[in-house]
mmCIF file of the C-alpha atoms, coordinates in Angstrom:
data_MODEL
# 
_entry.id   MODEL 
# 
loop_
_atom_site.group_PDB 
_atom_site.id 
_atom_site.type_symbol 
_atom_site.label_atom_id 
_atom_site.label_alt_id 
_atom_site.label_comp_id 
_atom_site.label_asym_id 
_atom_site.label_entity_id 
_atom_site.label_seq_id 
_atom_site.pdbx_PDB_ins_code 
_atom_site.Cartn_x 
_atom_site.Cartn_y 
_atom_site.Cartn_z 
_atom_site.occupancy 
_atom_site.B_iso_or_equiv 
_atom_site.pdbx_formal_charge 
_atom_site.auth_seq_id 
_atom_site.auth_comp_id 
_atom_site.auth_asym_id 
_atom_site.auth_atom_id 
_atom_site.pdbx_PDB_model_num 
ATOM 1  C CA . UNK A 1 1  ? 0.000  0.000  0.000   1.00 0.00 ? 1  UNK A CA 1 
ATOM 2  C CA . UNK A 1 2  ? 1.383  3.385  -0.956  1.00 0.00 ? 2  UNK A CA 1 
ATOM 3  C CA . UNK A 1 3  ? 1.397  6.469  1.200   1.00 0.00 ? 3  UNK A CA 1 
ATOM 4  C CA . UNK A 1 4  ? -0.622 9.636  0.588   1.00 0.00 ? 4  UNK A CA 1 
ATOM 5  C CA . UNK A 1 5  ? 2.173  11.431 -1.287  1.00 0.00 ? 5  UNK A CA 1 
ATOM 6  C CA . UNK A 1 6  ? 2.760  8.474  -3.581  1.00 0.00 ? 6  UNK A CA 1 
ATOM 7  C CA . UNK A 1 7  ? -0.943 8.263  -4.325  1.00 0.00 ? 7  UNK A CA 1 
ATOM 8  C CA . UNK A 1 8  ? -1.171 11.980 -5.128  1.00 0.00 ? 8  UNK A CA 1 
ATOM 9  C CA . UNK A 1 9  ? 2.050  12.202 -7.156  1.00 0.00 ? 9  UNK A CA 1 
ATOM 10 C CA . UNK A 1 10 ? 0.523  11.016 -10.460 1.00 0.00 ? 10 UNK A CA 1 
ATOM 11 C CA . UNK A 1 11 ? -2.989 12.248 -9.757  1.00 0.00 ? 11 UNK A CA 1 
ATOM 12 C CA . UNK A 1 12 ? -4.941 14.783 -11.764 1.00 0.00 ? 12 UNK A CA 1 
ATOM 13 C CA . UNK A 1 13 ? -5.243 16.972 -8.666  1.00 0.00 ? 13 UNK A CA 1 
ATOM 14 C CA . UNK A 1 14 ? -1.496 17.506 -8.377  1.00 0.00 ? 14 UNK A CA 1 
ATOM 15 C CA . UNK A 1 15 ? -1.097 18.057 -12.123 1.00 0.00 ? 15 UNK A CA 1 
ATOM 16 C CA . UNK A 1 16 ? -3.813 20.717 -12.098 1.00 0.00 ? 16 UNK A CA 1 
ATOM 17 C CA . UNK A 1 17 ? -2.275 22.361 -9.039  1.00 0.00 ? 17 UNK A CA 1 
ATOM 18 C CA . UNK A 1 18 ? 1.140  22.529 -10.692 1.00 0.00 ? 18 UNK A CA 1 
ATOM 19 C CA . UNK A 1 19 ? -0.323 23.971 -13.911 1.00 0.00 ? 19 UNK A CA 1 
ATOM 20 C CA . UNK A 1 20 ? -2.097 26.681 -11.933 1.00 0.00 ? 20 UNK A CA 1 
ATOM 21 C CA . UNK A 1 21 ? 1.117  27.502 -10.059 1.00 0.00 ? 21 UNK A CA 1 
ATOM 22 C CA . UNK A 1 22 ? 3.053  27.796 -13.329 1.00 0.00 ? 22 UNK A CA 1 
ATOM 23 C CA . UNK A 1 23 ? 0.313  29.979 -14.844 1.00 0.00 ? 23 UNK A CA 1 
ATOM 24 C CA . UNK A 1 24 ? 0.384  32.300 -11.825 1.00 0.00 ? 24 UNK A CA 1 
ATOM 25 C CA . UNK A 1 25 ? 4.188  32.488 -12.005 1.00 0.00 ? 25 UNK A CA 1 
ATOM 26 C CA . UNK A 1 26 ? 4.096  33.375 -15.721 1.00 0.00 ? 26 UNK A CA 1 
ATOM 27 C CA . UNK A 1 27 ? 1.385  35.974 -15.095 1.00 0.00 ? 27 UNK A CA 1 
ATOM 28 C CA . UNK A 1 28 ? 3.429  37.529 -12.286 1.00 0.00 ? 28 UNK A CA 1 
ATOM 29 C CA . UNK A 1 29 ? 6.549  37.732 -14.442 1.00 0.00 ? 29 UNK A CA 1 
ATOM 30 C CA . UNK A 1 30 ? 4.596  39.280 -17.333 1.00 0.00 ? 30 UNK A CA 1 
ATOM 31 C CA . UNK A 1 31 ? 2.962  41.754 -14.958 1.00 0.00 ? 31 UNK A CA 1 
ATOM 32 C CA . UNK A 1 32 ? 6.295  42.827 -13.492 1.00 0.00 ? 32 UNK A CA 1 
ATOM 33 C CA . UNK A 1 33 ? 7.844  43.142 -16.952 1.00 0.00 ? 33 UNK A CA 1 
ATOM 34 C CA . UNK A 1 34 ? 4.786  45.006 -18.207 1.00 0.00 ? 34 UNK A CA 1 
ATOM 35 C CA . UNK A 1 35 ? 4.938  47.447 -15.320 1.00 0.00 ? 35 UNK A CA 1 
ATOM 36 C CA . UNK A 1 36 ? 8.606  48.119 -16.064 1.00 0.00 ? 36 UNK A CA 1 
ATOM 37 C CA . UNK A 1 37 ? 7.968  48.507 -19.804 1.00 0.00 ? 37 UNK A CA 1 
ATOM 38 C CA . UNK A 1 38 ? 4.925  50.742 -19.415 1.00 0.00 ? 38 UNK A CA 1 
ATOM 39 C CA . UNK A 1 39 ? 7.233  53.015 -17.451 1.00 0.00 ? 39 UNK A CA 1 
ATOM 40 C CA . UNK A 1 40 ? 8.778  53.793 -20.848 1.00 0.00 ? 40 UNK A CA 1 
ATOM 41 C CA . UNK A 1 41 ? 5.428  55.280 -21.844 1.00 0.00 ? 41 UNK A CA 1 
ATOM 42 C CA . UNK A 1 42 ? 3.806  56.163 -25.105 1.00 0.00 ? 42 UNK A CA 1 
ATOM 43 C CA . UNK A 1 43 ? 3.648  54.067 -28.215 1.00 0.00 ? 43 UNK A CA 1 
ATOM 44 C CA . UNK A 1 44 ? 7.096  52.581 -27.640 1.00 0.00 ? 44 UNK A CA 1 
ATOM 45 C CA . UNK A 1 45 ? 5.999  51.222 -24.267 1.00 0.00 ? 45 UNK A CA 1 
ATOM 46 C CA . UNK A 1 46 ? 2.959  49.569 -25.820 1.00 0.00 ? 46 UNK A CA 1 
ATOM 47 C CA . UNK A 1 47 ? 5.063  48.091 -28.627 1.00 0.00 ? 47 UNK A CA 1 
ATOM 48 C CA . UNK A 1 48 ? 7.575  46.742 -26.101 1.00 0.00 ? 48 UNK A CA 1 
ATOM 49 C CA . UNK A 1 49 ? 4.768  45.274 -23.978 1.00 0.00 ? 49 UNK A CA 1 
ATOM 50 C CA . UNK A 1 50 ? 3.221  43.643 -27.057 1.00 0.00 ? 50 UNK A CA 1 
ATOM 51 C CA . UNK A 1 51 ? 6.621  42.204 -27.974 1.00 0.00 ? 51 UNK A CA 1 
ATOM 52 C CA . UNK A 1 52 ? 7.081  40.748 -24.477 1.00 0.00 ? 52 UNK A CA 1 
ATOM 53 C CA . UNK A 1 53 ? 3.608  39.195 -24.428 1.00 0.00 ? 53 UNK A CA 1 
ATOM 54 C CA . UNK A 1 54 ? 4.007  37.804 -27.954 1.00 0.00 ? 54 UNK A CA 1 
ATOM 55 C CA . UNK A 1 55 ? 7.393  36.312 -27.120 1.00 0.00 ? 55 UNK A CA 1 
ATOM 56 C CA . UNK A 1 56 ? 5.996  34.684 -23.983 1.00 0.00 ? 56 UNK A CA 1 
ATOM 57 C CA . UNK A 1 57 ? 3.026  33.242 -25.880 1.00 0.00 ? 57 UNK A CA 1 
ATOM 58 C CA . UNK A 1 58 ? 5.276  31.931 -28.659 1.00 0.00 ? 58 UNK A CA 1 
ATOM 59 C CA . UNK A 1 59 ? 7.616  30.345 -26.117 1.00 0.00 ? 59 UNK A CA 1 
ATOM 60 C CA . UNK A 1 60 ? 4.741  28.647 -24.294 1.00 0.00 ? 60 UNK A CA 1 
ATOM 61 C CA . UNK A 1 61 ? 3.286  27.467 -27.594 1.00 0.00 ? 61 UNK A CA 1 
ATOM 62 C CA . UNK A 1 62 ? 6.646  26.063 -28.667 1.00 0.00 ? 62 UNK A CA 1 
ATOM 63 C CA . UNK A 1 63 ? 7.064  24.248 -25.379 1.00 0.00 ? 63 UNK A CA 1 
ATOM 64 C CA . UNK A 1 64 ? 3.576  22.744 -25.600 1.00 0.00 ? 64 UNK A CA 1 
ATOM 65 C CA . UNK A 1 65 ? 4.166  21.582 -29.200 1.00 0.00 ? 65 UNK A CA 1 
ATOM 66 C CA . UNK A 1 66 ? 7.549  20.048 -28.409 1.00 0.00 ? 66 UNK A CA 1 
ATOM 67 C CA . UNK A 1 67 ? 6.260  18.377 -25.285 1.00 0.00 ? 67 UNK A CA 1 
# 
């Protein structure tokens, strides 16, 4: 008989929890970067923010395709 951690390790509950944690971490990083970039101001700040968000989305898409 396996213990509680062994039973939860491959469960859907733990996988969902880890995905949520990663999503929150990515959102926090994008928010911090966005706050720093918006400090630039104007159109250039918006372009830089769009570039950061696009790069992050492309990286996540690439990782999900490769995986």
